[in-house]
Structures are given as C-alpha cells and as structure tokens.
N, CA, C and O atoms as CSV, one atom per row, in Angstrom:
chain,resi,resn,atom,element,x,y,z
A,1,MET,N,N,9.378,11.839,-11.819
A,1,MET,CA,C,10.275,11.552,-10.709
A,1,MET,C,C,9.695,10.399,-9.884
A,1,MET,O,O,8.511,10.403,-9.548
A,2,SER,N,N,10.510,9.445,-9.572
A,2,SER,CA,C,10.090,8.259,-8.838
A,2,SER,C,C,10.494,8.365,-7.371
A,2,SER,O,O,11.557,8.889,-7.039
A,3,ARG,N,N,9.629,7.859,-6.506
A,3,ARG,CA,C,9.882,7.842,-5.061
A,3,ARG,C,C,9.370,6.541,-4.480
A,3,ARG,O,O,8.702,5.757,-5.154
A,4,CYS,N,N,9.698,6.325,-3.206
A,4,CYS,CA,C,9.173,5.176,-2.477
A,4,CYS,C,C,8.581,5.653,-1.158
A,4,CYS,O,O,9.078,6.593,-0.538
A,5,LEU,N,N,7.501,4.980,-0.741
A,5,LEU,CA,C,6.836,5.270,0.526
A,5,LEU,C,C,6.649,3.979,1.303
A,5,LEU,O,O,6.508,2.900,0.726
A,6,ARG,N,N,6.650,4.110,2.618
A,6,ARG,CA,C,6.226,3.030,3.511
A,6,ARG,C,C,4.973,3.535,4.205
A,6,ARG,O,O,5.005,4.554,4.896
A,7,CYS,N,N,3.871,2.823,4.019
A,7,CYS,CA,C,2.612,3.202,4.649
A,7,CYS,C,C,2.154,2.078,5.557
A,7,CYS,O,O,2.251,0.903,5.204
A,8,VAL,N,N,1.656,2.439,6.721
A,8,VAL,CA,C,1.074,1.473,7.643
A,8,VAL,C,C,-0.402,1.826,7.773
A,8,VAL,O,O,-0.761,2.948,8.130
A,9,VAL,N,N,-1.247,0.845,7.475
A,9,VAL,CA,C,-2.697,1.042,7.457
A,9,VAL,C,C,-3.288,0.290,8.637
A,9,VAL,O,O,-3.022,-0.897,8.825
A,10,SER,N,N,-4.097,0.989,9.435
A,10,SER,CA,C,-4.712,0.343,10.596
A,10,SER,C,C,-6.229,0.392,10.489
A,10,SER,O,O,-6.796,1.207,9.762
A,11,GLY,N,N,-6.861,-0.495,11.227
A,11,GLY,CA,C,-8.307,-0.646,11.214
A,11,GLY,C,C,-8.625,-2.111,10.966
A,11,GLY,O,O,-7.849,-2.985,11.352
A,12,ARG,N,N,-9.746,-2.393,10.332
A,12,ARG,CA,C,-10.076,-3.767,9.947
A,12,ARG,C,C,-9.509,-3.965,8.546
A,12,ARG,O,O,-10.202,-3.767,7.548
A,13,VAL,N,N,-8.246,-4.356,8.487
A,13,VAL,CA,C,-7.527,-4.434,7.217
A,13,VAL,C,C,-6.913,-5.808,6.955
A,13,VAL,O,O,-6.278,-6.014,5.921
A,14,GLN,N,N,-7.095,-6.731,7.865
A,14,GLN,CA,C,-6.640,-8.098,7.633
A,14,GLN,C,C,-7.869,-8.984,7.490
A,14,GLN,O,O,-8.854,-8.815,8.208
A,15,GLY,N,N,-7.802,-9.938,6.551
A,15,GLY,CA,C,-8.911,-10.848,6.322
A,15,GLY,C,C,-10.025,-10.254,5.476
A,15,GLY,O,O,-11.131,-10.794,5.442
A,16,VAL,N,N,-9.747,-9.146,4.791
A,16,VAL,CA,C,-10.756,-8.474,3.954
A,16,VAL,C,C,-10.217,-8.210,2.544
A,16,VAL,O,O,-10.704,-7.316,1.853
A,17,TRP,N,N,-9.213,-8.987,2.115
A,17,TRP,CA,C,-8.602,-8.853,0.790
A,17,TRP,C,C,-7.868,-7.526,0.604
A,17,TRP,O,O,-7.742,-7.044,-0.522
A,18,PHE,N,N,-7.385,-6.934,1.690
A,18,PHE,CA,C,-6.715,-5.640,1.599
A,18,PHE,C,C,-5.415,-5.743,0.801
A,18,PHE,O,O,-5.166,-4.915,-0.076
A,19,ARG,N,N,-4.589,-6.740,1.088
A,19,ARG,CA,C,-3.300,-6.862,0.385
A,19,ARG,C,C,-3.498,-7.116,-1.101
A,19,ARG,O,O,-2.849,-6.477,-1.929
A,20,ALA,N,N,-4.385,-8.039,-1.450
A,20,ALA,CA,C,-4.624,-8.357,-2.860
A,20,ALA,C,C,-5.215,-7.157,-3.595
A,20,ALA,O,O,-4.841,-6.882,-4.735
A,21,SER,N,N,-6.125,-6.451,-2.956
A,21,SER,CA,C,-6.729,-5.269,-3.580
A,21,SER,C,C,-5.704,-4.157,-3.747
A,21,SER,O,O,-5.722,-3.431,-4.741
A,22,THR,N,N,-4.810,-4.026,-2.772
A,22,THR,CA,C,-3.742,-3.030,-2.871
A,22,THR,C,C,-2.807,-3.376,-4.019
A,22,THR,O,O,-2.387,-2.496,-4.770
A,23,GLN,N,N,-2.480,-4.660,-4.154
A,23,GLN,CA,C,-1.628,-5.093,-5.261
A,23,GLN,C,C,-2.282,-4.766,-6.600
A,23,GLN,O,O,-1.620,-4.270,-7.512
A,24,GLN,N,N,-3.570,-5.042,-6.719
A,24,GLN,CA,C,-4.284,-4.768,-7.965
A,24,GLN,C,C,-4.273,-3.275,-8.283
A,24,GLN,O,O,-3.989,-2.885,-9.415
A,25,ARG,N,N,-4.579,-2.446,-7.298
A,25,ARG,CA,C,-4.609,-0.994,-7.523
A,25,ARG,C,C,-3.212,-0.470,-7.853
A,25,ARG,O,O,-3.055,0.345,-8.762
A,26,ALA,N,N,-2.203,-0.932,-7.122
A,26,ALA,CA,C,-0.832,-0.485,-7.364
A,26,ALA,C,C,-0.380,-0.859,-8.772
A,26,ALA,O,O,0.251,-0.054,-9.457
A,27,THR,N,N,-0.697,-2.067,-9.200
A,27,THR,CA,C,-0.322,-2.512,-10.539
A,27,THR,C,C,-0.982,-1.635,-11.592
A,27,THR,O,O,-0.347,-1.275,-12.583
A,28,GLN,N,N,-2.250,-1.288,-11.389
A,28,GLN,CA,C,-2.955,-0.396,-12.312
A,28,GLN,C,C,-2.263,0.962,-12.408
A,28,GLN,O,O,-2.268,1.592,-13.465
A,29,LEU,N,N,-1.678,1.402,-11.318
A,29,LEU,CA,C,-1.030,2.711,-11.262
A,29,LEU,C,C,0.447,2.667,-11.663
A,29,LEU,O,O,1.103,3.708,-11.690
A,30,GLY,N,N,0.980,1.486,-11.974
A,30,GLY,CA,C,2.387,1.360,-12.346
A,30,GLY,C,C,3.328,1.424,-11.156
A,30,GLY,O,O,4.489,1.809,-11.293
A,31,ILE,N,N,2.824,1.046,-9.992
A,31,ILE,CA,C,3.607,1.087,-8.752
A,31,ILE,C,C,4.135,-0.305,-8.443
A,31,ILE,O,O,3.417,-1.295,-8.586
A,32,SER,N,N,5.387,-0.376,-8.021
A,32,SER,CA,C,5.956,-1.643,-7.555
A,32,SER,C,C,6.123,-1.552,-6.041
A,32,SER,O,O,6.073,-0.467,-5.462
A,33,GLY,N,N,6.320,-2.702,-5.413
A,33,GLY,CA,C,6.488,-2.720,-3.962
A,33,GLY,C,C,5.900,-3.976,-3.368
A,33,GLY,O,O,5.996,-5.055,-3.953
A,34,SER,N,N,5.278,-3.835,-2.180
A,34,SER,CA,C,4.732,-4.999,-1.497
A,34,SER,C,C,3.689,-4.578,-0.477
A,34,SER,O,O,3.612,-3.415,-0.080
A,35,ALA,N,N,2.883,-5.559,-0.059
A,35,ALA,CA,C,1.935,-5.366,1.032
A,35,ALA,C,C,2.007,-6.613,1.896
A,35,ALA,O,O,1.997,-7.732,1.382
A,36,ARG,N,N,2.080,-6.421,3.213
A,36,ARG,CA,C,2.150,-7.579,4.103
A,36,ARG,C,C,1.407,-7.284,5.399
A,36,ARG,O,O,1.329,-6.140,5.848
A,37,ASN,N,N,0.865,-8.345,5.987
A,37,ASN,CA,C,0.215,-8.228,7.283
A,37,ASN,C,C,1.273,-8.083,8.367
A,37,ASN,O,O,2.322,-8.725,8.316
A,38,LEU,N,N,0.988,-7.239,9.341
A,38,LEU,CA,C,1.855,-7.093,10.501
A,38,LEU,C,C,1.225,-7.830,11.681
A,38,LEU,O,O,0.007,-8.004,11.719
A,39,PRO,N,N,2.038,-8.264,12.644
A,39,PRO,CA,C,1.521,-9.023,13.785
A,39,PRO,C,C,0.475,-8.255,14.617
A,39,PRO,O,O,-0.346,-8.872,15.297
A,40,ASP,N,N,0.502,-6.930,14.565
A,40,ASP,CA,C,-0.429,-6.136,15.375
A,40,ASP,C,C,-1.767,-5.878,14.679
A,40,ASP,O,O,-2.579,-5.099,15.178
A,41,GLY,N,N,-2.009,-6.529,13.519
A,41,GLY,CA,C,-3.277,-6.382,12.823
A,41,GLY,C,C,-3.280,-5.310,11.744
A,41,GLY,O,O,-4.286,-5.128,11.058
A,42,LYS,N,N,-2.186,-4.608,11.586
A,42,LYS,CA,C,-2.068,-3.575,10.559
A,42,LYS,C,C,-1.512,-4.184,9.271
A,42,LYS,O,O,-1.066,-5.332,9.259
A,43,VAL,N,N,-1.543,-3.412,8.199
A,43,VAL,CA,C,-0.939,-3.814,6.933
A,43,VAL,C,C,0.132,-2.796,6.570
A,43,VAL,O,O,-0.104,-1.588,6.615
A,44,GLU,N,N,1.313,-3.294,6.210
A,44,GLU,CA,C,2.412,-2.443,5.754
A,44,GLU,C,C,2.450,-2.480,4.236
A,44,GLU,O,O,2.435,-3.553,3.632
A,45,VAL,N,N,2.500,-1.303,3.623
A,45,VAL,CA,C,2.584,-1.185,2.170
A,45,VAL,C,C,3.869,-0.445,1.821
A,45,VAL,O,O,4.095,0.675,2.279
A,46,ILE,N,N,4.701,-1.074,1.013
A,46,ILE,CA,C,5.877,-0.421,0.442
A,46,ILE,C,C,5.510,-0.126,-1.008
A,46,ILE,O,O,5.152,-1.037,-1.755
A,47,ALA,N,N,5.596,1.128,-1.408
A,47,ALA,CA,C,5.165,1.524,-2.744
A,47,ALA,C,C,6.215,2.421,-3.390
A,47,ALA,O,O,6.665,3.398,-2.791
A,48,CYS,N,N,6.600,2.079,-4.621
A,48,CYS,CA,C,7.573,2.863,-5.376
A,48,CYS,C,C,6.997,3.190,-6.748
A,48,CYS,O,O,6.510,2.309,-7.456
A,49,GLY,N,N,7.059,4.460,-7.109
A,49,GLY,CA,C,6.540,4.872,-8.400
A,49,GLY,C,C,6.557,6.371,-8.547
A,49,GLY,O,O,7.178,7.084,-7.759
A,50,GLU,N,N,5.861,6.845,-9.572
A,50,GLU,CA,C,5.766,8.277,-9.828
A,50,GLU,C,C,4.950,8.947,-8.715
A,50,GLU,O,O,4.048,8.335,-8.143
A,51,ILE,N,N,5.275,10.194,-8.421
A,51,ILE,CA,C,4.658,10.908,-7.302
A,51,ILE,C,C,3.135,10.923,-7.410
A,51,ILE,O,O,2.449,10.645,-6.426
A,52,ARG,N,N,2.597,11.239,-8.578
A,52,ARG,CA,C,1.127,11.282,-8.744
A,52,ARG,C,C,0.495,9.928,-8.479
A,52,ARG,O,O,-0.560,9.848,-7.850
A,53,ALA,N,N,1.130,8.862,-8.954
A,53,ALA,CA,C,0.607,7.517,-8.732
A,53,ALA,C,C,0.633,7.173,-7.248
A,53,ALA,O,O,-0.308,6.568,-6.732
A,54,LEU,N,N,1.707,7.554,-6.559
A,54,LEU,CA,C,1.796,7.304,-5.114
A,54,LEU,C,C,0.714,8.067,-4.365
A,54,LEU,O,O,0.130,7.540,-3.418
A,55,GLU,N,N,0.442,9.289,-4.770
A,55,GLU,CA,C,-0.621,10.064,-4.139
A,55,GLU,C,C,-1.969,9.383,-4.332
A,55,GLU,O,O,-2.776,9.324,-3.404
A,56,GLU,N,N,-2.219,8.864,-5.547
A,56,GLU,CA,C,-3.475,8.151,-5.807
A,56,GLU,C,C,-3.581,6.890,-4.959
A,56,GLU,O,O,-4.645,6.596,-4.414
A,57,LEU,N,N,-2.481,6.140,-4.843
A,57,LEU,CA,C,-2.511,4.938,-4.023
A,57,LEU,C,C,-2.731,5.294,-2.558
A,57,LEU,O,O,-3.510,4.634,-1.870
A,58,ARG,N,N,-2.058,6.323,-2.080
A,58,ARG,CA,C,-2.236,6.743,-0.688
A,58,ARG,C,C,-3.700,7.102,-0.418
A,58,ARG,O,O,-4.254,6.722,0.614
A,59,ASP,N,N,-4.318,7.827,-1.334
A,59,ASP,CA,C,-5.740,8.158,-1.184
A,59,ASP,C,C,-6.594,6.892,-1.178
A,59,ASP,O,O,-7.532,6.780,-0.389
A,60,TRP,N,N,-6.269,5.932,-2.062
A,60,TRP,CA,C,-7.019,4.677,-2.117
A,60,TRP,C,C,-6.871,3.890,-0.817
A,60,TRP,O,O,-7.827,3.259,-0.367
A,61,LEU,N,N,-5.675,3.920,-0.205
A,61,LEU,CA,C,-5.459,3.176,1.041
A,61,LEU,C,C,-6.429,3.629,2.137
A,61,LEU,O,O,-6.792,2.836,3.006
A,62,TRP,N,N,-6.842,4.874,2.101
A,62,TRP,CA,C,-7.814,5.372,3.091
A,62,TRP,C,C,-9.182,4.726,2.901
A,62,TRP,O,O,-9.982,4.692,3.836
A,63,GLN,N,N,-9.456,4.223,1.723
A,63,GLN,CA,C,-10.734,3.565,1.447
A,63,GLN,C,C,-10.591,2.049,1.539
A,63,GLN,O,O,-11.335,1.395,2.270
A,64,GLY,N,N,-9.637,1.495,0.801
A,64,GLY,CA,C,-9.428,0.059,0.781
A,64,GLY,C,C,-10.556,-0.671,0.079
A,64,GLY,O,O,-11.426,-0.044,-0.525
A,65,PRO,N,N,-10.544,-2.006,0.156
A,65,PRO,CA,C,-11.591,-2.798,-0.476
A,65,PRO,C,C,-12.913,-2.704,0.295
A,65,PRO,O,O,-12.988,-2.108,1.369
A,66,GLU,N,N,-13.927,-3.297,-0.278
A,66,GLU,CA,C,-15.301,-3.148,0.214
A,66,GLU,C,C,-15.489,-3.439,1.701
A,66,GLU,O,O,-16.172,-2.674,2.381
A,67,HIS,N,N,-14.915,-4.502,2.222
A,67,HIS,CA,C,-15.178,-4.902,3.607
A,67,HIS,C,C,-14.165,-4.363,4.615
A,67,HIS,O,O,-14.238,-4.687,5.801
A,68,ALA,N,N,-13.238,-3.557,4.162
A,68,ALA,CA,C,-12.246,-2.967,5.066
A,68,ALA,C,C,-12.849,-1.766,5.806
A,68,ALA,O,O,-13.792,-1.129,5.337
A,69,ARG,N,N,-12.280,-1.488,6.958
A,69,ARG,CA,C,-12.580,-0.257,7.692
A,69,ARG,C,C,-11.226,0.353,8.064
A,69,ARG,O,O,-10.536,-0.142,8.955
A,70,VAL,N,N,-10.863,1.411,7.386
A,70,VAL,CA,C,-9.557,2.028,7.607
A,70,VAL,C,C,-9.689,3.121,8.655
A,70,VAL,O,O,-10.487,4.047,8.506
A,71,ASP,N,N,-8.897,3.006,9.720
A,71,ASP,CA,C,-8.878,4.013,10.782
A,71,ASP,C,C,-7.757,5.028,10.587
A,71,ASP,O,O,-7.911,6.200,10.931
A,72,ASP,N,N,-6.626,4.580,10.035
A,72,ASP,CA,C,-5.484,5.483,9.877
A,72,ASP,C,C,-4.550,4.955,8.797
A,72,ASP,O,O,-4.415,3.747,8.603
A,73,VAL,N,N,-3.914,5.880,8.107
A,73,VAL,CA,C,-2.866,5.571,7.135
A,73,VAL,C,C,-1.701,6.500,7.453
A,73,VAL,O,O,-1.831,7.720,7.358
A,74,CYS,N,N,-0.578,5.930,7.825
A,74,CYS,CA,C,0.607,6.717,8.169
A,74,CYS,C,C,1.698,6.388,7.152
A,74,CYS,O,O,2.181,5.257,7.102
A,75,CYS,N,N,2.088,7.379,6.337
A,75,CYS,CA,C,3.097,7.171,5.295
A,75,CYS,C,C,4.339,8.004,5.568
A,75,CYS,O,O,4.269,9.113,6.098
A,76,GLU,N,N,5.477,7.434,5.190
A,76,GLU,CA,C,6.749,8.141,5.319
A,76,GLU,C,C,7.618,7.802,4.115
A,76,GLU,O,O,7.506,6.710,3.558
A,77,PRO,N,N,8.485,8.728,3.708
A,77,PRO,CA,C,9.391,8.444,2.587
A,77,PRO,C,C,10.326,7.292,2.946
A,77,PRO,O,O,10.681,7.103,4.109
A,78,LEU,N,N,10.709,6.545,1.953
A,78,LEU,CA,C,11.579,5.400,2.146
A,78,LEU,C,C,12.639,5.430,1.054
A,78,LEU,O,O,12.320,5.644,-0.115
A,79,VAL,N,N,13.887,5.218,1.425
A,79,VAL,CA,C,14.979,5.197,0.453
A,79,VAL,C,C,15.403,3.741,0.257
A,79,VAL,O,O,16.123,3.167,1.073
A,80,ILE,N,N,14.933,3.163,-0.851
A,80,ILE,CA,C,15.287,1.789,-1.219
A,80,ILE,C,C,15.411,1.720,-2.731
A,80,ILE,O,O,14.985,2.628,-3.445
A,81,GLU,N,N,15.990,0.648,-3.203
A,81,GLU,CA,C,16.008,0.407,-4.643
A,81,GLU,C,C,14.622,-0.062,-5.055
A,81,GLU,O,O,14.026,-0.914,-4.396
A,82,ARG,N,N,14.112,0.496,-6.142
A,82,ARG,CA,C,12.755,0.181,-6.568
A,82,ARG,C,C,12.619,-1.292,-6.953
A,82,ARG,O,O,13.372,-1.789,-7.791
A,83,PRO,N,N,11.642,-2.002,-6.331
A,83,PRO,CA,C,11.404,-3.395,-6.705
A,83,PRO,C,C,10.898,-3.499,-8.138
A,83,PRO,O,O,10.382,-2.524,-8.684
A,84,ALA,N,N,11.039,-4.659,-8.746
A,84,ALA,CA,C,10.627,-4.857,-10.131
A,84,ALA,C,C,9.109,-4.945,-10.280
A,84,ALA,O,O,8.569,-4.589,-11.328
A,85,ARG,N,N,8.410,-5.420,-9.229
A,85,ARG,CA,C,6.965,-5.610,-9.316
A,85,ARG,C,C,6.334,-5.427,-7.942
A,85,ARG,O,O,7.032,-5.113,-6.978
A,86,PHE,N,N,5.021,-5.621,-7.844
A,86,PHE,CA,C,4.313,-5.518,-6.578
A,86,PHE,C,C,3.970,-6.925,-6.103
A,86,PHE,O,O,3.426,-7.722,-6.867
A,87,THR,N,N,4.284,-7.235,-4.851
A,87,THR,CA,C,4.027,-8.546,-4.295
A,87,THR,C,C,3.258,-8.444,-2.974
A,87,THR,O,O,3.216,-7.385,-2.348
A,88,THR,N,N,2.659,-9.546,-2.567
A,88,THR,CA,C,2.042,-9.617,-1.245
A,88,THR,C,C,2.733,-10.730,-0.479
A,88,THR,O,O,3.191,-11.710,-1.067
A,89,GLY,N,N,2.805,-10.578,0.812
A,89,GLY,CA,C,3.483,-11.593,1.590
A,89,GLY,C,C,3.002,-11.667,2.985
A,89,GLY,O,O,3.489,-12.486,3.763
C-alpha cells in the first residue's frame, strides 16, 4: 500500500547536504517526492511510497547526514498524486 507524507525537519538542517542526502536515501528506498529548504531554516520533505519505506525514511530523517543536528521531525499524511521521482529544490 502506497502513501504520502509531509515532514518538516528542524535543527541544523540547511547547508549540511540534508536535501541531497534525503534524496539519496529516499531513492534507495523506492520513495518519490521532494525536499526543499524553508525560509525559517527548516527542511520540508514530501515522500510517497510503501508504508515500510516511509517509516524507514522517517527514522532516517531523525538522524540526517553527518553534519546535521536534527531537533524535531513532524510528519503528517498528505493526499497528493505520487510524483514520478524524488527531487530537491
């Protein structure tokens, strides 16, 4: 069963390769969607895929890449048409 989530990640998550690392991990998990910087310093992740893969990505978002410091990850279900791939913007 496929679902979509919108997650907002806060902490030191901009300027530490968070979006690119999220794209790499999501692609490995077969997840499509996007990651983008928000004006308030957070990163928004839209992720669509199988429930287990989304759970793995959500757990990974709490860690992030090596130089990130994640303070919070807030995810909510999202009803959208599944994107074809994962992008950063």
